[in-house]
C-alpha positions in Angstrom: -22.2 18.7 -13.2 -21.9 14.9 -13.4 -23.4 14.8 -16.9 -21.0 17.4 -18.1 -18.1 15.3 -17.0 -19.4 12.2 -18.7 -19.7 14.1 -21.9 -16.1 15.1 -22.0 -13.5 13.4 -24.2 -11.0 11.2 -22.5 -8.3 13.8 -23.1 -10.4 16.6 -21.5 -11.1 14.4 -18.4 -7.4 13.7 -18.1 -6.5 17.4 -18.1 -9.3 18.2 -15.7 -8.0 15.5 -13.3 -4.5 16.9 -13.5 -5.6 20.5 -12.9 -7.7 19.4 -10.0 -4.8 17.5 -8.5 -2.6 20.6 -8.9 -5.1 22.8 -7.1 -5.6 20.1 -4.4 -1.8 20.0 -3.7 -1.7 23.8 -3.4 -4.8 23.9 -1.2 -3.2 21.4 1.1 -0.2 23.7 1.4 -2.5 26.5 2.6 -3.0 28.4 -0.7 -6.1 30.5 -0.5 -6.8 30.9 -4.2 -6.8 28.3 -7.0 -3.9 28.4 -9.4 -4.4 30.0 -12.8 -1.9 30.2 -15.6 -1.6 32.1 -18.8 -3.1 30.1 -21.6 0.1 29.9 -23.6 2.0 28.7 -20.6 -0.7 26.1 -19.8 -0.6 24.7 -23.3 3.1 24.3 -23.2 2.9 22.6 -19.8 0.2 20.2 -21.0 2.5 19.1 -23.8 5.7 18.9 -21.7 3.9 16.8 -19.0 2.4 14.5 -21.6 -1.2 15.6 -21.0 -1.5 16.3 -24.7 0.6 15.3 -27.7 0.9 18.8 -29.2 -0.2 22.4 -28.5 -2.9 22.1 -31.1 -4.6 19.3 -29.1 -4.0 21.3 -25.9 -5.8 24.2 -27.4 -8.8 22.0 -28.4 -8.9 20.5 -25.0 -8.9 23.9 -23.2 -11.8 25.0 -25.5 -13.7 21.8 -24.7 -13.3 22.4 -20.9 -14.2 26.0 -21.2 -17.4 25.3 -23.2 -18.4 22.7 -20.6 -18.1 25.4 -17.9 -15.2 23.7 -16.2 -12.6 26.4 -16.9 -12.8 30.1 -16.2 -11.0 32.7 -18.4 -10.2 36.1 -17.0 -11.5 38.7 -19.5 -14.4 39.2 -21.8 -15.2 36.9 -24.7 -13.6 33.8 -23.0 -13.8 31.5 -26.0 -12.3 34.0 -28.4 -9.6 34.9 -25.9 -8.5 31.3 -25.8 -7.7 31.5 -29.6 -3.9 32.0 -29.9 -4.4 33.3 -33.4 -5.8 36.5 -31.9 -2.5 37.1 -30.0 -4.4 37.1 -26.7 -3.0 35.3 -23.6 -5.6 35.3 -20.8 -5.2 33.6 -17.4 -7.0 30.2 -17.2 -8.1 28.2 -14.2 -10.8 26.0 -12.8 -14.3 27.4 -12.5 -15.4 28.3 -9.0 -17.7 25.4 -8.4 -14.9 22.9 -9.3 -12.6 24.8 -7.0 -15.1 24.3 -4.2 -15.5 20.6 -5.2 -11.8 20.1 -4.7 -11.9 21.9 -1.3 -14.6 19.6 -0.1 -12.3 16.6 -0.5 -9.6 18.1 1.8 -9.3 16.5 5.2 -10.3 18.8 8.1 -8.0 19.6 11.0 -10.0 19.4 14.3 -9.8 22.7 16.1 -9.6 20.9 19.4 -6.1 19.7 18.5 -5.0 23.3 19.3 -2.5 23.6 16.5 -1.0 26.9 15.3 -1.4 27.9 11.7 1.8 26.3 10.4 1.3 23.1 12.4 -2.3 22.9 11.1 -1.2 23.3 7.5 1.3 20.4 7.7 -1.1 18.4 9.8 -3.7 18.6 7.0 -1.1 17.4 4.5 -0.3 14.4 6.8 -4.0 13.6 7.1 -4.0 13.3 3.3 -1.0 11.0 3.5 0.6 9.0 6.3 -2.1 9.9 8.9 -5.0 9.1 6.6 -7.8 7.3 8.6 -6.4 8.2 12.0 -9.1 8.6 14.7 -9.5 11.9 16.6 -8.3 10.2 19.7 -5.0 9.0 18.1 -4.4 12.3 16.5 -4.7 14.0 19.9 -2.3 11.5 21.4 0.2 12.1 18.6 -0.1 15.9 19.1 0.4 15.5 22.8 3.4 13.3 22.2 5.0 15.7 19.8 4.6 18.6 22.2 6.0 16.6 25.1 9.0 15.6 22.9 9.6 19.2 21.9 9.7 20.1 25.6 12.2 17.3 26.2 14.7 18.8 23.7 17.6 19.2 23.4 18.3 16.4 25.9 16.2 13.9 23.8 18.6 14.5 20.9 21.0 12.2 22.6 18.7 9.2 21.9 18.1 7.6 18.5 15.0 8.4 16.5 13.6 4.9 17.1 14.0 5.2 20.9 12.5 8.7 20.9 9.6 7.6 18.7 8.7 4.7 20.8 8.9 6.6 24.1 7.0 9.7 23.0 4.8 8.8 20.0 2.2 6.1 20.7 4.8 3.5 21.6 5.8 3.3 17.9 9.5 3.1 17.0 8.9 4.0 13.4 6.4 6.8 13.6 8.9 9.6 13.9 10.7 8.5 10.7 7.4 8.3 8.8 6.1 11.8 9.8 7.1 14.6 7.3 10.1 16.5 8.4 8.2 19.8 7.8 5.6 18.7 10.3 8.2 17.8 12.9 9.9 21.1 12.4 6.6 22.9 12.9 6.7 21.5 16.5 10.3 22.6 17.0 11.8 19.1 16.4 14.8 18.8 14.1 14.8 15.1 12.9 18.5 15.2 11.7 19.8 15.9 15.2 18.8 12.6 16.8 21.7 10.2 17.6 22.7 7.6 15.0 21.6 4.1 15.8 24.3 1.5 16.3 23.4 -0.6 13.2 25.0 -3.9 12.3 25.0 -6.2 9.2 26.0 -9.8 9.0 29.3 -10.1 7.2 32.3 -12.4 7.1 35.5 -10.6 6.3 38.9 -12.3 5.6 42.1 -10.6 6.6 42.8 -9.5 3.0 39.5 -9.6 1.0 39.8 -9.9 -2.8 36.4 -8.3 -3.3 32.9 -7.9 -1.8 29.9 -10.1 -2.6 26.5 -8.7 -1.5 24.1 -11.6 -1.1 20.3 -11.2 -0.9 19.3 -14.3 1.2 20.6 -15.8 4.4 20.6 -19.4 3.0 22.8 -18.4 0.1 25.1 -16.5 2.5 25.5 -19.7 4.5 26.2 -21.7 1.2 28.9 -19.2 0.2 30.5 -19.7 3.6 30.2 -23.5 3.4 32.3 -23.6 0.2 34.9 -21.3 1.8 34.3 -18.1 -0.1 34.6 -16.2 3.2 38.3 -17.1 3.1 38.9 -14.9 0.1 35.9 -12.5 -0.2 34.1 -10.2 2.1 30.5 -11.6 2.2 27.6 -9.3 3.3 24.1 -10.7 3.8 21.4 -8.3 2.5 18.4 -10.2 3.8 16.2 -9.0 0.9 14.0 -6.1 2.0 14.4 -7.0 5.7 17.7 -5.3 6.2 17.1 -2.5 3.6 20.8 -2.4 2.8 20.1 0.1 0.1 19.3 2.5 3.0 22.2 1.4 5.1 24.6 2.3 2.2 23.7 5.9 2.6 25.1 5.8 6.2 27.7 3.1 5.8 30.2 4.8 8.1 28.0 4.0 11.1 27.2 0.4 10.1 29.2 -2.2 12.1 29.9 -5.7 10.9 29.0 -8.9 12.7 30.3 -12.3 11.8 32.2 -15.4 12.8 35.3 -13.4 13.4 35.1 -9.9 14.9 36.1 -7.2 12.4 37.3 -3.7 13.2 36.0 -2.6 9.8 32.6 -0.8 9.2 30.5 -1.2 6.1 32.1 1.9 4.6 35.5 0.2 4.7 34.2 -2.7 2.6 32.6 -0.4 0.1 36.0 1.1 -0.7 37.3 -2.3 -1.9 37.4 -3.1 -5.6 35.3 -5.8 -7.3 31.9 -5.3 -5.6 29.3 -7.7 -6.9 25.7 -8.5 -6.1 23.9 -11.9 -6.1 20.2 -12.3 -5.4 17.1 -13.9 -6.8 16.6 -13.8 -10.5 13.2 -12.0 -10.6 12.2 -8.4 -11.1 12.2 -7.4 -7.4 15.6 -9.0 -7.0 17.1 -6.8 -9.7 15.2 -3.8 -8.4 17.1 -4.3 -5.1 20.3 -4.3 -7.1 19.3 -1.1 -8.9 18.5 0.7 -5.6 21.9 -0.2 -4.1 23.6 0.7 -7.4 22.6 4.4 -6.8 25.0 4.3 -3.9 27.6 2.0 -5.5 27.8 2.9 -9.2 30.8 0.5 -9.7 28.9 -2.5 -8.4 28.1 -5.2 -10.9 25.9 -8.3 -11.0 27.8 -11.4 -10.0 28.6 -14.1 -12.6 26.5 -16.4 -10.3 23.5 -15.0 -12.2 24.8 -16.7 -15.3 23.5 -20.3 -14.6 20.3 -18.8 -13.3 19.7 -16.8 -16.5 20.5 -19.8 -18.7 18.1 -21.9 -16.7 15.3 -19.3 -16.9 15.8 -18.8 -20.7 15.5 -22.6 -21.1 12.0 -22.3 -19.7 12.9 -23.3 -16.2 12.0 -21.4 -13.0 8.8 -20.8 -11.2 5.8 -18.5 -11.8 5.7 -15.3 -9.8 2.7 -16.4 -7.7 1.5 -16.7 -4.1 2.6 -20.3 -4.0 6.2 -19.3 -4.7 6.2 -16.3 -2.3 6.2 -13.8 -5.2 2.6 -12.7 -5.3 2.1 -9.0 -6.1 5.6 -8.6 -7.4 5.9 -6.0 -10.1 6.9 -7.9 -13.2 9.5 -7.0 -15.8 8.9 -6.6 -19.5 7.8 -10.0 -20.7 9.0 -11.5 -17.5 6.6 -13.7 -15.5 8.9 -16.3 -14.0 11.9 -16.4 -11.6 14.6 -18.5 -10.1 15.6 -18.2 -6.4 19.3 -17.9 -5.8 19.4 -21.0 -3.5 19.1 -23.1 -6.7 22.7 -22.4 -7.6 24.9 -25.4 -6.8 27.9 -25.3 -4.4 30.1 -26.1 -7.3 28.9 -23.1 -9.3 29.1 -20.9 -6.2 32.8 -21.8 -5.7 33.6 -21.5 -9.4 31.9 -18.2 -10.3 31.9 -16.1 -7.1 34.2 -13.1 -7.4 33.5 -12.9 -11.2 31.2 -10.4 -12.8 28.4 -11.2 -15.3 29.1 -10.2 -18.9 28.2 -6.5 -19.2 26.0 -6.9 -22.2 24.1 -9.7 -20.5 23.5 -7.6 -17.4 22.2 -4.7 -19.5 19.8 -6.9 -21.3 18.2 -8.1 -18.1 18.2 -4.6 -16.5 16.5 -3.2 -19.6 13.5 -5.5 -18.9 13.0 -3.8 -15.5 13.6 -0.2 -16.7 11.5 -0.8 -19.8 8.6 -2.1 -17.7 8.7 0.9 -15.4 8.8 3.4 -18.3 5.8 1.7 -19.9 3.9 2.0 -16.6 
């Protein structure tokens, strides 16, 4: 079996991997039989999904896999039946031994967990994902916790998901939000019914803000306040990935504001103001934060404070994206291996440029480096 795989062309191995992955996903969902498709449909799918460049190559690949004994064809004269010129359109799927090979890789659900059929199906999927590597003991503790939580409903719905998770699920405040919703519902738990947490963000808001500036790092938030921007603009500290403001934006009505002066506003009120800009580090991850938030705030623009940073970086300034600069492992942009932290911007430039937006063409050029890199990958 191994020798047959090594003799396959790269294109055939790629298609085999894709078909095996499809069957694995369906097997994890409880499907008893492997998927098979009509040959014409499979050829079109191979082209549409980029497995092959054209149907002619798809046809050649299917023939190669069939001759290697990796595909089964329902009907007599399998190789001939795969020839579209004969007008035949048989069903094609993985051969039985490769079906079993996939099944052998699936995680097993311990019968001692005493799960019903639906719970076991979703548990198997979780073992292939977020619960991968969990010991039998911890799995049992989690099952017991989920069942205890289910018995505590509906009263437990008055608590936040973080509180409930910590009290019932292995003392972890985040476990409930990580488990798949389908798994929770299999235990009779509806995740959307738990109380909203009383979330807060650091913000300084004047009486009549002229706009909103979202700032990635706390030091730059402090610098903006030092030069008096909080007298004219609503400043919100994003704290990089720590606060996950991109997630908070999806529930902005429940996010309270904390700052030097108490504000009756919530985050949603600020987001209704005109002139919302973002200012963070000039590196690929800094702009990815911006793009994530922009899905919630389409009108948001990069701040003109990026201007001096871009000019400096294009003049061969900045630092390498390395461990020494705290940027190790960062996904790079297209032709983009250096960065500039926003704390570099002078107080004079902060006072002069805050509230202005970066030139649209300039913004698009830098964003293209991120999007282009992700499309390439």
